[in-house]
DRENVODREN-904208 format. One record per residue: residue in three letters; z, x, y of N, C-alpha, C in turn. Coordinates in steps of 0.001 Angstrom, whole numbers, padded with zeros to 6 digits, always signed. Layout:
ALAZXYZXYZXY...
This chain:
UNK+097677-014919+152650+098037-013856+151296+098649-012592+151767UNK+099775-012363+150993+100930-011307+151199+100029-010363+150283UNK+100700-008928+151182+100352-007480+150670+100717-007598+149259UNK+101816-007615+148745+101592-007526+147302+101231-008105+146398UNK+100127-009672+147100+099265-010399+146062+098157-009863+146058UNK+097890-009416+147102+096478-008353+147457+096395-007094+146200UNK+097759-006494+146372+097876-005692+145206+097647-005966+143823UNK+098072-006751+143349+097811-007488+142068+096548-007942+141835UNK+095557-008335+142503+094607-009310+142501+094058-007620+142329UNK+094180-006544+143190+093162-005465+142511+093537-005106+141007UNK+094845-005231+141193+095357-004662+139688+094162-005278+138544UNK+094258-006682+138614+093978-007727+137625+092268-007160+137583UNK+091480-007044+138775+090356-006764+139125+089682-005286+138137UNK+090819-004152+138542+090354-002841+138109+091158-003005+136542UNK+091863-004079+136284+092342-004085+134299+091005-003881+133766UNK+090492-003194+132348+089482-002945+131807+089254-004075+130926UNK+090334-005211+130702+089714-005964+129773+089588-007253+131094UNK+088942-008179+130284+088819-009350+131216+089722-010379+130906UNK+089985-010774+129850+091342-011816+129603+092781-011099+129215UNK+093371-011103+130066+094882-010616+130440+095748-011415+129760UNK+095979-010863+128328+097341-011323+127625+098421-011643+128894UNK+099468-012402+128574+100885-012866+129139+101767-011616+129197UNK+101607-010537+128282+102787-009656+128349+101898-008679+129731UNK+100507-008618+129755+100121-007358+130659+100047-007872+132005UNK+100048-009232+131992+099612-009919+133267+101278-009908+134166UNK+101794-010472+133425+103312-010690+134017+104478-009576+134226UNK+104343-008888+132814+105198-007843+132606+104799-006229+133367UNK+103595-006002+133209+102949-005113+133680+102516-004920+135351UNK+101371-005777+135353+101102-005993+136690+101797-006465+137828UNK+102121-008008+137606+103011-008400+138584+104646-007955+138346UNK+104640-006661+137509+106320-006165+137544+107312-007585+137479UNK+107086-008035+136454+108139-009251+136015+108347-010200+137332UNK+107348-010231+137965+107783-011226+139508+106799-012602+138718UNK+107681-013486+138634+106863-014596+137876+106950-015716+138957UNK+107591-015533+140133+106902-016263+141354+105373-015769+141654UNK+105349-014334+141971+104002-014091+142286+102800-014174+141521UNK+102999-014416+140266+102302-014491+139115+101860-015678+138911UNK+102490-016877+139196+102382-018531+139216+101483-018923+140441UNK+102006-018355+141620+101462-018699+142964+100117-018402+142910UNK+099847-017188+142374+098135-016562+141945+097354-017829+141111UNK+098423-018211+140045+097761-019230+139399+097054-020702+140060UNK+098778-021298+140895+098049-021907+141466+097453-022320+142778UNK+096695-021336+143382+095977-021490+144831+095116-020935+144128UNK+094583-020522+142423+092955-020447+142767+092564-019197+141971UNK+093404-018326+142623+092755-016708+142198+092669-016454+140984UNK+093983-016949+140252+093253-016361+138782+093895-018010+137915UNK+092939-017961+136787+093158-019131+136234+093459-018704+134695UNK+093823-019485+134110+094609-019702+132569+093857-020330+131862UNK+093329-019183+130990+092924-019591+129609+093401-019744+128699UNK+093781-020967+127940+094324-021113+126453+093346-020432+125530UNK+094031-019720+124770+093555-019177+123290+094099-019814+122345UNK+093442-020221+121050+094009-020714+120389+094291-018690+119270UNK+095405-018666+118853+095553-017596+117978+095241-017864+116309UNK+095925-016910+115516+095609-017266+113739+096733-018245+113095UNK+097935-018118+113993+099020-018799+113869+098638-020607+114254UNK+097999-020649+115096+097764-021777+115689+098280-022136+116797UNK+099395-021235+117500+099670-021388+118455+098884-021430+120056UNK+098542-021851+120782+097488-021478+121739+098588-020795+122911UNK+097628-019583+123767+098986-018889+124807+097146-018873+125715UNK+098355-018746+126604+097136-018646+127937+097035-017035+128204UNK+096067-016574+128539+095464-015586+128878+095440-015976+130114UNK+094767-014633+131346+094871-014967+132416+093056-014197+132748UNK+092625-014606+133856+091268-013857+134248+091264-014390+135730UNK+090622-013409+136681+090330-013780+137812+089251-014419+138141UNK+089516-015424+139037+088315-016578+139735+087496-016036+140827UNK+086282-016310+140640+085427-016244+141993+085690-016140+143373UNK+087028-016930+143158+087754-017008+144623+088847-015647+144534UNK+089557-015263+143465+089782-014086+143442+089440-012464+143741UNK+088153-012750+143505+087028-011645+143993+086877-011598+145231UNK+086755-012992+146202+086325-013098+147376+087499-012874+148387UNK+088303-012196+147742+089430-011956+148620+089221-009913+149616UNK+088365-009489+148630+087809-008141+148631+086403-008190+149175UNK+085593-009390+149448+084202-009095+149637+083974-008919+151518UNK+082816-008341+151515+083077-008248+152963+082743-009581+153872UNK+082795-009422+155149+082886-010807+155758+081589-011597+155557UNK+080119-010984+155639+079280-011996+155413+079122-012711+153850UNK+079623-012096+152670+079873-012452+151397+080949-013304+151278UNK+082408-013455+152223+082933-014385+152608+082540-015521+152849UNK+081650-015644+153873+081515-016743+154489+080239-017486+153911UNK+079345-016822+152661+078491-017531+151834+079467-018171+151018UNK+080445-017063+150441+081016-017943+149651+081967-019226+149790UNK+082215-019157+151116+082907-020634+151656+081976-021600+151735UNK+080395-021381+152314+079711-021960+152237+078958-022570+151010UNK+078770-021884+150076+078230-021523+149226+078872-023202+148042UNK+079932-023350+148104+080231-024847+147608+080082-026069+148306UNK+079824-026136+149266+079601-027200+150556+078095-026982+151018UNK+077061-026534+150223+076030-026245+150678+074811-027956+150686UNK+075115-028787+149494+074868-030222+149466+075109-030730+150631UNK+076309-030627+151194+077002-031601+152259+076419-030819+153323UNK+076166-029857+153600+075610-029332+155010+073669-029729+154644UNK+072969-029570+153738+071944-029612+153819+071797-031441+153851UNK+072741-032235+153641+072692-033964+153944+072541-034062+155293UNK+073838-033191+156347+074200-032993+157572+072722-032993+157946UNK+072434-031828+157945+070857-031267+158407+069661-032296+158342UNK+069711-032776+157182+068496-034190+157296+068867-035185+158064UNK+070130-035868+157948+070558-037276+158347+070428-036794+159927UNK+071070-035638+160794+070476-035829+161886+068901-035486+162246UNK+068318-034413+161460+066918-035107+161833+066491-036108+161534UNK+066634-037186+160913+066026-038520+160588+066866-039456+161515UNK+068309-039363+161996+068069-039758+163426+067947-039374+164696UNK+067348-038068+165276+066753-037676+165822+065154-038344+166126UNK+064436-037998+165026+063536-038894+165232+063554-040285+165277UNK+064092-040881+164523+064146-042543+164624+064352-042811+166203UNK+065648-042261+166627+065752-042359+167961+064453-041891+169261UNK+063866-040985+169135+062983-040353+169652+061654-041825+169770UNK+061419-042460+168365+060773-043064+168110+061094-043988+168860UNK+062163-044820+168932+062288-046042+169321+062512-046023+171091UNK+063168-044687+171386+062641-044683+172836+061328-044647+173453UNK+060525-043998+172900+058961-044007+172992+058825-045495+173165UNK+058693-046118+172232+058568-048216+172049+059147-048775+173079UNK+060286-048271+173488+060496-049754+174181+060935-048890+175742UNK+059892-047865+175992+059686-047604+177519+059397-048578+178527
């Protein structure tokens, strides 16, 4: 992540509104840099939220995701964020290794 992208994320976090209209996000915060604005969306740091307005048009508003917040977390919180999504995998791996160890110990004692 570049320095410019981090600055833009910081501005989005500090913005008083939760949902940013495209005008605020692209023109004001990203300073008309469409490439960085879309890159942050495609990497998952900012998400597009389609909202239907009174005329029936759908406009994409923007808000920061938990992944975007995690950029500014201290290291211990970043590690927890990285593992939080994979917690089931970690638990299954631990249980599998314990069961395998127990079975191998039992079989080793039986066939001594």
